[in-house]
N, C-alpha and C positions, 0 to 999 in steps of 0.2 A: 651687353653685359651677360647675355645668356650663353651658357656653354654650348658646345657643338651638339646638335640634335636635342637641345634642351629648349625650355621656354620659361619666361618670367611673366609674372602677372602683377597688376596694380593691386593695392590693398582692397579696393572695391570689388574687383573681379575675383580675387582670392576668397573674399567672404562668401561669394556665391557657390564656390566649388569646394569649400573647406571640408565638407562632410564626405566628399568622394575622392579627394586626392591628398597625399602627404605634401606639405609645404615647408619650405625652409626660408626663414626671414633673413633677407639680405640687407635690411635696414634702408635708410634714405639713400637714394642714388640720384646723381645729376644726369639728366637725359637730354639729348639734343632736341632743341625746340621748346624746352620748358625752362621757365625762369627759376622756379623753385624745385628743390629736391623732391623726389617722389618715393614713397615707401614701396619697396619691391619685394615680391615673394618668388622663390624658385619653385617650379613644379617638379617635385622630387619623385613622383610615381603614384600609382593608384593606392588608395587606402584599403586595408583589409576589410572585406565585406562586413565582418562582425563589428567593426569600429565605425561604420557609417551611421551615425546618430545625429539627429537635428539639434545639436546643442549650440544655439546661437549666442549664448552668454558665457562669460568666464565663470568658473566655479569660485564661489566666495565662501568664506567662513568655515572651510573644511580642511585647512592646512594641517592641523594637528592630526585629524583622522587619516588624511592621505599619508602623512609621515609615518604613522603607525603601520599602515598597510605596506608601504614601501620597505619599511624595516623588516616586515615578514618576508617580503620578496627577496631581500638580501640574504636572509637566513635560509630560504628555500634554495637559492642559487648555491649556497654553501653545503647543501645536502640535508637540511632539516625537513621535517614534516610539520606543517602548521595548519590549524583550522581557525577560521575567522567568521564571526557572525556579525552582520551589519543589519541593524533593525531601526525602524522608525515608521511614522505614519505615512499614508499615501501622499506622494508629492514632496516628501521631505528631502529627496536627493540621493537615494540609495544607488540607483542606476547611474546617476551623474558621477558619484564618487568612484564607482567601479570603472566607469569609462575613463575618468581622469587617471586612475591607477594604470590602466592599460596603455594610455597615451604616454604616461611618464616612464613606462617600462618597455616602450616600443622597440628600443635597441637592445634589450636584454635577451638572453637565450631562452627565456621561458616560453613554453608552448601553452597557449591559452585555449581552453575548451569552455564553451558557454552553453548552458542549458537554460531554457526559460519555461517556467510553469505558467499555466493559464487556467482561468475559471472554467473554460469550455472543455478542458481535458483533465480536470481533476479526478475524473472517474475512469480514465483510460490508462491502462497499464503501460508504463514506461514511455508515455508519449513525448516528454521532453528529450529523452535519449533518441527516440526514433526520428524526431524532427531534426535533431543535430546530425545524426548519421546520414539521413537522406540529403541534407544540405551539404554536408562535408563531401560526400561522394557524388554529389550532383546527380542524384537518381530520383526518379518519380516511380509511383507504384506500377506504371505501365512500361517501365524500362525493359529493354530486350533481355531475356534470361542470361545470355552470354555476357552482356555488359555488366549486369548485376552481379554475376558470379565473379567476374574478374575484379570488380571494385571491392566486393566484400572480401575476397581472398587476399588481396593486397593489404587491406586494412587489418584483417584478423590473423594473418600469417605470423606476425611477431609474437602472438600469444602462446605459441607452442602447444596449441590444442588441435586435435584431429579436425581438419577442415571438413571432412565428410560428415561429421556430426555437428560441428559448430555452425557452418554456413546455412543449413536448412533451418536451424533454430532462429538465427538472426534474420534470415529472409522471411520466415513466417511472421516474426515480430513486426517487420517493416512492410509486410504485405507485398513482397517482391517475389517474382517467379524466377526459378532456377532451372538450368538444363536438367534433362532426365538423369544425368549421372549423379545428381544430388537428390536422392529420393527423400520425401518428407519424413520427418521423425515419426516413428510409431510408438514412442515412449508415452507413458502416462502423463496427464497434465502436470502433476507435481514434479515429475522427472524433467519435463520440458522447462518448467519454470526454474527448477534448480540449475539446469544446464544454461539457461539464458543468464541467470544471475552470475554463475561462474564465468561464463564467457565475457560478460561485460566487465566484471571485476578484473579478469585476466587482461582484457584489452586495455583498461586504464593502467594496470601495473606495467604492461609492456611499454606503453608510451612513456610512463614515468622513468623506466629504466634507461631510455635513450637520451632524455634531456629533462631539465627541470620542467614540471608541468603544473599548471594551475587550472583547477576545475571551478568554474563560476556557476552557481545555480541561483537564478533570480526568481523572486516572488515565491519563495518556499511555502508561503501560506496557502498556495493553490496546488501543492504537490499531490500526486496520486500515490496510493499506498505502495505500489510496486517499486516506483522510483525511490520512495522513502526507504524501502527495504534495502535497495542497492546502496543508497547513501549510508544507511546504518552499517552496512558491511564495510564500506570504504573507510568510514570514521572509526569503527570499532575494531578493525583488523590490525594486524601488526603494521606499524607505521611504514609507509613507503618513503624512502629517502627522496628529498628533492621534490616534494609535492605541497601545494597549497590548495586547501579546500575552502572556498569562499562562498558564503551563503547570505542572501538578503531576504528579508521578510518584514511584514508589518508587525507592529507592537503586539497585536492580539495573538500572534502565533508563538507557541513555545516549542522549540526544537526538541526532538527526543534525546539528543545527546548533550543536553545542557550540562550534564555532570562531567563530561570529558574536559580535559584541559583545552580551552579555547580562548581566542582573543575576541572580546566583546566590544563592539563599537555601536553605541546607541546614539543615533543622530537626533539632535534637538532643533527646534526652530531657530532661524537666523536671528542674531542680534540686529537692532535697528540700523546700526552703521553698516553691517554687512548687507542688509537688504537694500540700503541706499546705493551701495557700491554695485549691487546686481542691477538695479534699475539704470544706474549710470552707464554700465557696460553695454546695455541694450539700446540706450537712447543717447549715446554720446554725441551723435551728429544732429540731434533734434532739439536741443535746448529746452527741455522741459523745466518749468519753473519749480522753485523749491516747494511751493504749495502743492503742486500736482504730485511731485515726488513724495511728499509727506503723506498725501492721501493714499497713494499706491502702497507705500510701506505700511501704513496703518491697517489698510484692508487686507493686505497680503498676509498678515499675522505670522510672519517669519517662515512661511512655507514657500520654498523656492519656486515650485511649479506655479503656485498662485501668483507670486510676485511677477514671474515672467509673463504669465498669461494676462494679468492686469496691465502690465506695461505694453504688451503687444496690442491689447484692446485700445489703449490710449493712442498709440502710434498709428494703428490702422485707421482710427477715426480721424486722424490728422488734426487732433484738437490743439488749438492755440493755447498757450499758457495763460493768456489773459481772458479767454472765453470761458463761459460756464461749462463745466466738465461733468459728464455723467460717467462715473466709474462703476462697473458692475460690483455688486456687493458680495457675490459668491463666485466661486471658481466655475460652476456650471454656467452662470450668467455670462462670464467672460468668454468661455468657450463657445457658447451659443452665439454670442455677438460676432465672434471671429468666423464661425461657420456661415452666418448670414451674409457676411461680406464676400463669401466665395461665389455668390451668384449661382449660375447653373451648375457649378461644380459641387455645391453643397449636397445635391442629391446623390452624386457618386460617393461622397464621403459617407453619407447615411447608409446606403446599401452595402458598401464595403464593410462598414462597422458591424453589420449583422453577421458577417463571416468570421469575426473575431479580431484579435489584435494583429495577428500575423495573417496576411491576406494573400492567397495564391492568385497571381495575376490572371492566369488563364480562366480560372473559375469565376473571378470577379468580372472579367470581360463577358463571359457567357451569361451571367445572371442579370447584368444591367439591362434595363428596359431599352427598347429601340430608340425612344425619344430622349434618352439620357445623353449628356455630353460625352464625347470620346474619352476613353479611360486615359490614354496617354497625355492628352491635354490636361485632364483633371489632376493627374499625378504631378505634373509640373507645377500647377497652382497650389496643390496641397503641400508639396515640398517647399515651395517658396514661402508659404505661410508657416512653415515649421511644424506642421501637424503630422506628417508621415515621413518615412524614409525607406528606401530600398535597402534590404539588409542581407540578402542571401546570394550565393554564387549563381551566376547566370541571370540574376535579377528576375527570378521567377516568382518572387514574393515582394510585398512591401509591408511595412509595419507602422502602426500608429505610434506616435511619440510616447504616449503613456496610456496605461489602461483607462485612466479617467477620460482621456480624449476620446477613445473608442467608445466607452460607455455613453458619454454625452451625445456623441453623434448618433448612436443607435437609438437612444431614447428620444431624440428630437423628432423622430417620425411619429405621426399620428398613429393611434392603435390600429385603425383600419389599414393604414399604409404599411405598417410593420407586418400585419397578417398577410397582406398581398405579397409583400417582398419575401417573407419566409416560404410561402406557398410556391413562388417561382423558384427560389433556391432549392427547395426539396425536389421539385420536378426536374430541374437541370441536373442535380446530382444523380438522380435515378436514370435519366435518359442519356445524358452526355458524359457523365463521369461515374459510370457504374463501379469502377474499381475503387473509387473513394467511398461510395455508398456501402460497398462490401467490406472494405478494410477499416472504416470508421463508422459503423452503424449508429453509434451514439450521436454523431454529428447530424446525420440525416434525421434521427429521432427528434432532436431538439428543434429542427426546422419544421418537421411535421407537427410537433406539439404546438408550436407557436402559430402555425397555419390553421390549426383546428382539425387536422387530420389525425384524430386521436387513435383510431384503430391501427393505422400505419405506424404511428409513433410507438405504440405498445409493442408492435412486431419488431421494430428496429431495436428497442431497448432489450427485448428478449434475445435478439441475435447478439447484441453487445455483451449480455450476460454470459451467453454460451462461449463467446470468444474469450472472455475473461477466465472462465472456468477451464478452458483449454490449456491455459498456462498457469492454472491453479491460483489465479488472482482473486481470492475469495472476497476480499473487501470490495473490490471494484464490481464483482458480479452481484453482490448484495445491493450495492448502490443502484445499479441499473434496474434490477428487479423492483426495488423500492420506487424508483421513478415510474415504472410501468404501473405498479399497483396504485400509485397516487392518481393515475389518469382514469381508472376504471369508472369512477363516478361521472366522468365527462363523456362517456361513450354515447353515440346516438342510439335511438331506440332499436333500430334495425340490426345493430351489431349483436353478435352472440356473446354477450357479456359473461354469462355463466361459464362457458367453456374457456374463455380467456382468463377469468379469475381463477378457475381450477388449475389451469396450467401454471399460472404465476405463483399461486400459493404452494404448489408442490415443488416448483423450481427453487423456492427459497431454502429447501431442506439441506441440500449438500453444502452450499456456502455458509449457511448459518451454523451448521454443526461443526464445520472445520474451523471457522473463524471465532465462534463464541461458545461452542460446546453444546451437546444435546440438551443440557439442563437449562438453557436460556429460555426465558418466557416467550420470546418471539417464535420459538419452535412450536410451542403448544398453541399459540394464537393462530399461526398460519395453517397448521395441520388440523386443528379442530374445525376451522372454517372449510378446509378442503374436504374433510370427512362429511360435513353437513351438505356440501354441494353434491358429493357422490351419492349420498342417501336420497337427495331430492331427484336427481336425474337417473338413478339406478345404474350408474357406471361403476362396475366392480373393479377392473384392474387398477385404476388410479386409487381406489380405496385401499389397496394393499400398501401403497406408499404412505398414505395418511396414517393408517393404523400402525405401521412399522415405526414411523417417526414419533408418534404419540407414545408407543411403548418405550422407545429409547429415552424420550423426555422423562417419563415417570420413573423408569428404572434408574436413570442417572441420578435422579433426586431421591432415590431410595423410597419411593412411594410404591410399595410392593403389591398392594391389593389391586390398584388399577393396572399396574404393569402386568401382573399375572393374568388378569382378565383379557388384556389386549393381546398378549402372546397367544392365548388359546383362540382368540377370535381370528388372528391372522392364520393360524394353522387350519382352522375350520374353513375359512374362505379358500385357502389353497387346495384343501382336500376336495371341496365341493366343485371347484372349477378344473381340477386336475393340473394346476399350475405348479410345476416342480420347484421353480424358484421360490414361490411363495411358501411352499411346504418346507423347503430347506430353511428359510429364515424363520418360519413358524416354529419348527423343531428347535432351532438354536435359541430363539427367544424364550421358549418354554423352559429350555435348559437353564438359561440365565436366571429366570424367575425362581426356579426350584433351587438353584445354587445359593442365591442370596437369602432365600427363605430358610436355608439350612437342610434341604432334602437332597443330600449329595448323590446317593445311588440313583435316584430318579433323574437328577441332572446329567449324570454320566450316560444314562440310556438315551435321553433326548439328544445329547451331542453326538452320540454314535449314530443315531438315525439321521441326523442332519448331515454328517459326513458321508453316509451311505447314499444320500440323495444327490450328492455333488452334481449341480446343474450347470457347471461352467461350460460344458460342451454345447449348451444351447445358446450361450451368450446372453448378456443382460437383456431382459424384455423391455418393451417400450415404457412400461409403467415404473421401471426401476430408476430412481433418481439418486440413489445412494452412492457413496464411494467405497463402502465396505465390501470386501470380498467375503461371501458367506462361508467359504471354506476356512479362511483365516479366523473368522469369528468362532466357528465351531471348534477349530483345532486349538485355539488359544484358551478358550473357556474350558474345552474338554480336557486339556492338560491340567488346568487348575483343579477341576473336579476329580480327575484321576489321582492327583496328589493328595487331595483331602481324604479320599477313601483308602489311601495307603498303597496305591499302585505306582510307586516312585519311578521305576525304570520306564514304564509306559508313558508316564507324564513327561519325563525328560525328553524322550524320543519324539512325542507328539509336539512338544514345545519347539524343538528344533525344526520340525516339519512346518509349523506355523510361520516361523521366521523366514524360512526359505520360500514358502508360498507368498509371503508378504513382499519379499524382495522382488519376486517376479511380477507381482500384481501392480504395486505402486508405492511411492514413498509414504502415502497416508496409511496404507495397510501395513507397511513395514513398521511405522511408528506405533501402530496399534499392537502388532505382534511383539515388538521389543518391550513395550510397557508391560504387557501381561506376562511376558517371559520373566521379567524381574520378580513378579509375584510368584510364579511357579517355582523359581529357584530359591526364593525365600523359604518355601516349605522345606527345602533340603538344607537350608542354612549355608548355602555356597556363596559367601560374601565376595570372593574375587570374581566369580562369574557374574554375579549381580552387578558389581561395579563396572565391569566391561560393557555389559549390555546397557546399563543405565547411561553411561557416558555416551555411547553411540546414539541411544534414543534421545537424550537431551540435545545433542548437537543437531540431529535431524529435525526434531519437533520444534526447537527454538528457531531454526533457520527457516522452516516452511510454515510455521504458525499453526501447530496442532496443540492447543493449550491443555486439553484433557490428558493426553498421553505424556506431555511434558511434565505435568504435575505428578503423574505416577512415577516416571523415571527419576525425577528429582527427589521424590520421597524415598524411593528405594536406594538411590545413590547415597543419601544421608545415612540410612540404616546401615549400609555396607561399610561406610567410612567409620561409623561408630564401632561396628563389630571388628574392624581391622585396626582399632586402637586410637581413633581420633574422634572422641565423643563430642568435643566442642564443635568441630566442623560438621559432624553428623547431625547434631541437634539443629544447627542453623539451616541445613538443607532439608531436613525433614519438615521443619516448620514452613520453609519456603514452598515445598511441594504441596503441603496442605493448603496454603494460601492460594496457590495457582488453581488447585481443584475447586476451592470455594468460589473463586472469581467466575468460574464457568457454571456455577449452580450444581456441580457434581457432588453428590453425597453418598452414592451407593457404596463406595469403598471406605466411608467414614469410620465405621467400627474398626476395621483393620488398621487404618491410618492412626487412630488413637492408640491402638495396641503397639504399633511400631514406635510411636513417639514415647510411650511409657517405657518401652525397652531401652531406648536411647537415654531418656532421663535417668533411668535406673543406673545405666553404665556411667553416667556423669555424676552419680552420687546424690541425685535429687529424688529421694524416695517419696517424700510428701507430694511433690509435683507429679510424680508418676502415678500415685494413687488417685489424685484428683483427675488426671487424664483418663485413667481406666474408668472412673465413675462416669465421666462424660461419654465415653464410648458405649458403656452399658446402657446409659440413658437413651442415647441416640438409637441404639439397636432395638430397645424395647418400644420406643415411640414409633418407629417406622416398620416394626416387624421384620427387621433386617438382621436376622439372628445368626448369620453364617459364622461370625467371629466371636460370638458371646461366650462360648465355652473356653476359648483361648484367653479372653479377657478375664474370666474368672480365675484361670490358672495363674496369669501374671499377677493379679491382685493377691492371690494366696502366697505367691513367692515373696511379694513385697511385705506382707504381714509377717511372714516367718523370719524376715530380716529385722523386724522391729525390736527395739530393746524391751518393750513391755510384753506381757504374755498375751499374744494374739493367736496362739496356736489353735485354739478351739474354733475361732472364726475362720482361720485359714483352712482347717479341715472341712468346715461346712462348704466353703467355696470350692474346694477341690472336688468334694462329693457332688455338688450341684453341677459343676462343669463336666465331670465324668458322665453323669446321667444324661446331660444334654448332648454331649458328643456321641454317646452310644445310640441315642434316639435318632440322631441325624445321620448315622453311618459315617461319622468323621473319624476314621481310624487314625489319621495323623494327629489330631488333637488328643484323642484318647491315649495314644502312646506317650505323648508329652506329659499329660496329667499323671499317668502311671509312673513315669520317670521322676516327676517332681515329688510324688508321694513316697516313692522308694527312697529318694535322696534324703528326705526328712523323716523317714521311718513312720510314715502315716499309713495306716491300713486302708486299702482301697476296697470299696464295695461295688 
């Protein structure tokens, strides 16, 4: 009955190969030599590697959920874009449901892409994407450069992006070497990150343009921040026709796009009848008694994985229905019992589990002790037991059936045995797989940590942080440094703990500032400790960084007295040592202090001296951990100071120079320059120009995660919209910008922000609200000695008083007089002219 060049299998044989081959049920067939018909299956071809999963039981109790997902697939095939969220506790059947969906859609034209998150890579940027690409292209990190280039070019050519720029970015992300004709990108970390995100988004769009495409991301609760950002872009962008974005996660996780239109599927425990059906599908040939089935169902608590494992435990024990039966009371107990029955192969499962849920076969073979069972034999036993499956092209990896299986196997080793195993794994990675140790230092760090090699672990976490910063993955970089800091107390006595701690505390600065803002308390904690260490050991250059970061912390929080002291200290340190870079920052920071204290001519002088010291020709010194370009800082603030003293044309020109310098330096510096450019152009009242700059700044800072400058751009975008005739939208965005700034601890621009809000409230007709806002701004300025905007706030309040129906002219005159005196004492020619104009308009004599 088999077709030519074909093969048919009995039902028993088919059950053994179902996870590796596609089968077609031919039904009962009468065969020569057999009295009774035999169920026969046609071997239809190899199963897609991604579909090779050890699901030995039929899916039960999920027909409604499967129907909803299939309905989405029909809509996707018709050109719609759909997003689906599948949630539920561990073992509830999320992966099983998705597998069933893929099986049911096997003949459809949908192209399936599957990314899997892991607890071991939750701090590694883009790891699920990297693993998918390497598997899809059948590449390893040691692949020949020409082969890697050809594979990547074929994959990314449909994106219509320049391959000369795109391939080096993706190759670097995947730790692949390319031929010399593809030089490594020399762009800044933020630009590389932006390029990677753009390339991956374009890659997905290109695939979706060719045929209906479904992206599955499993275990979203373990996602790394960079992959999350990519998904945010895919979900939040203009919908791509013919795409399904399908995400699974545990109940404790809340997706960032819950507010988007999505299909939510929350999986609940199975009903008792469904659980009985599940047991029956697993034990159909074993005749378990109703009592045994009831016990399994009761203890399984409706969790499909637990029900399956308990059933396997019963069957593996070959328990007779009439005999006393010991059923494990926990899932862990069931899994441990099944591992115990593996005999010598249990040790292989335990060591493999220490490598993670997805296990590279070559690495596993290398780390197994000499007296362990052969890996190939063990894999046959583990697959037969339904604990693992091979899942990637070329069968270079195998995967544990579920994260709980892998966790249980790893924890079943004694603590001393785990320590020994991790030590061997770390050694093998360093000596036999150096490309993995270099490309994934956080993996080697974990094994070194568990092996007690604390200093080595700290070093690898530090390298992992540097790698994350290279693609501007600030959240991941912070996480790696935090891991390293947590190990400092475990260092052996002979280690140079002081030097290691100093390096780590200083390394926190750049990612902390970018991800959380300079005003975050962690900035002060880490750099106060770094300064203490520098004082103890007499190490001056690192003290520059500590002092600079502490200045930025206090300045951003409008704590002007300590900020001013720290700026002078940095300048003094630089002058004593002859460090031009430290002097340039010292002058710039002194200028910032004087600006916000309201001494504008002095601020102009400091910024001009900083610009004259331009030390970019020297390159950043070893002590420099910041992302700020000193010339961008001095030029942006210098333009603001020039505007305040009435030198408008010079301010506008310097502002443009700051933006161009920022574009050449990095996206972070461009975000800084755009934010402060909106403030400069506010002095000129140029609303259209402000709106254009603010929109560019908001897009950049939102996409790359620069909250401080996002807040400034949003604030000024709102002011510009109100000035251009839309006070309602303006009011909303001004308040949003203030909220963003407050979330980072930034208060230094608070008085100006209150002034801008009051102006917008006034344009919206809320005079009383505007007066209350001005009062808040003046109170903040007086409390913090942050007086740079106080004279303007007095002017705004006077204007509001003069609009009042009651006779408030006398109070308004006092405010204008007080503001004028303050502006003149500060050298604030811009504010002085505004106060004189207001006085003239209302026929008030100015003194």
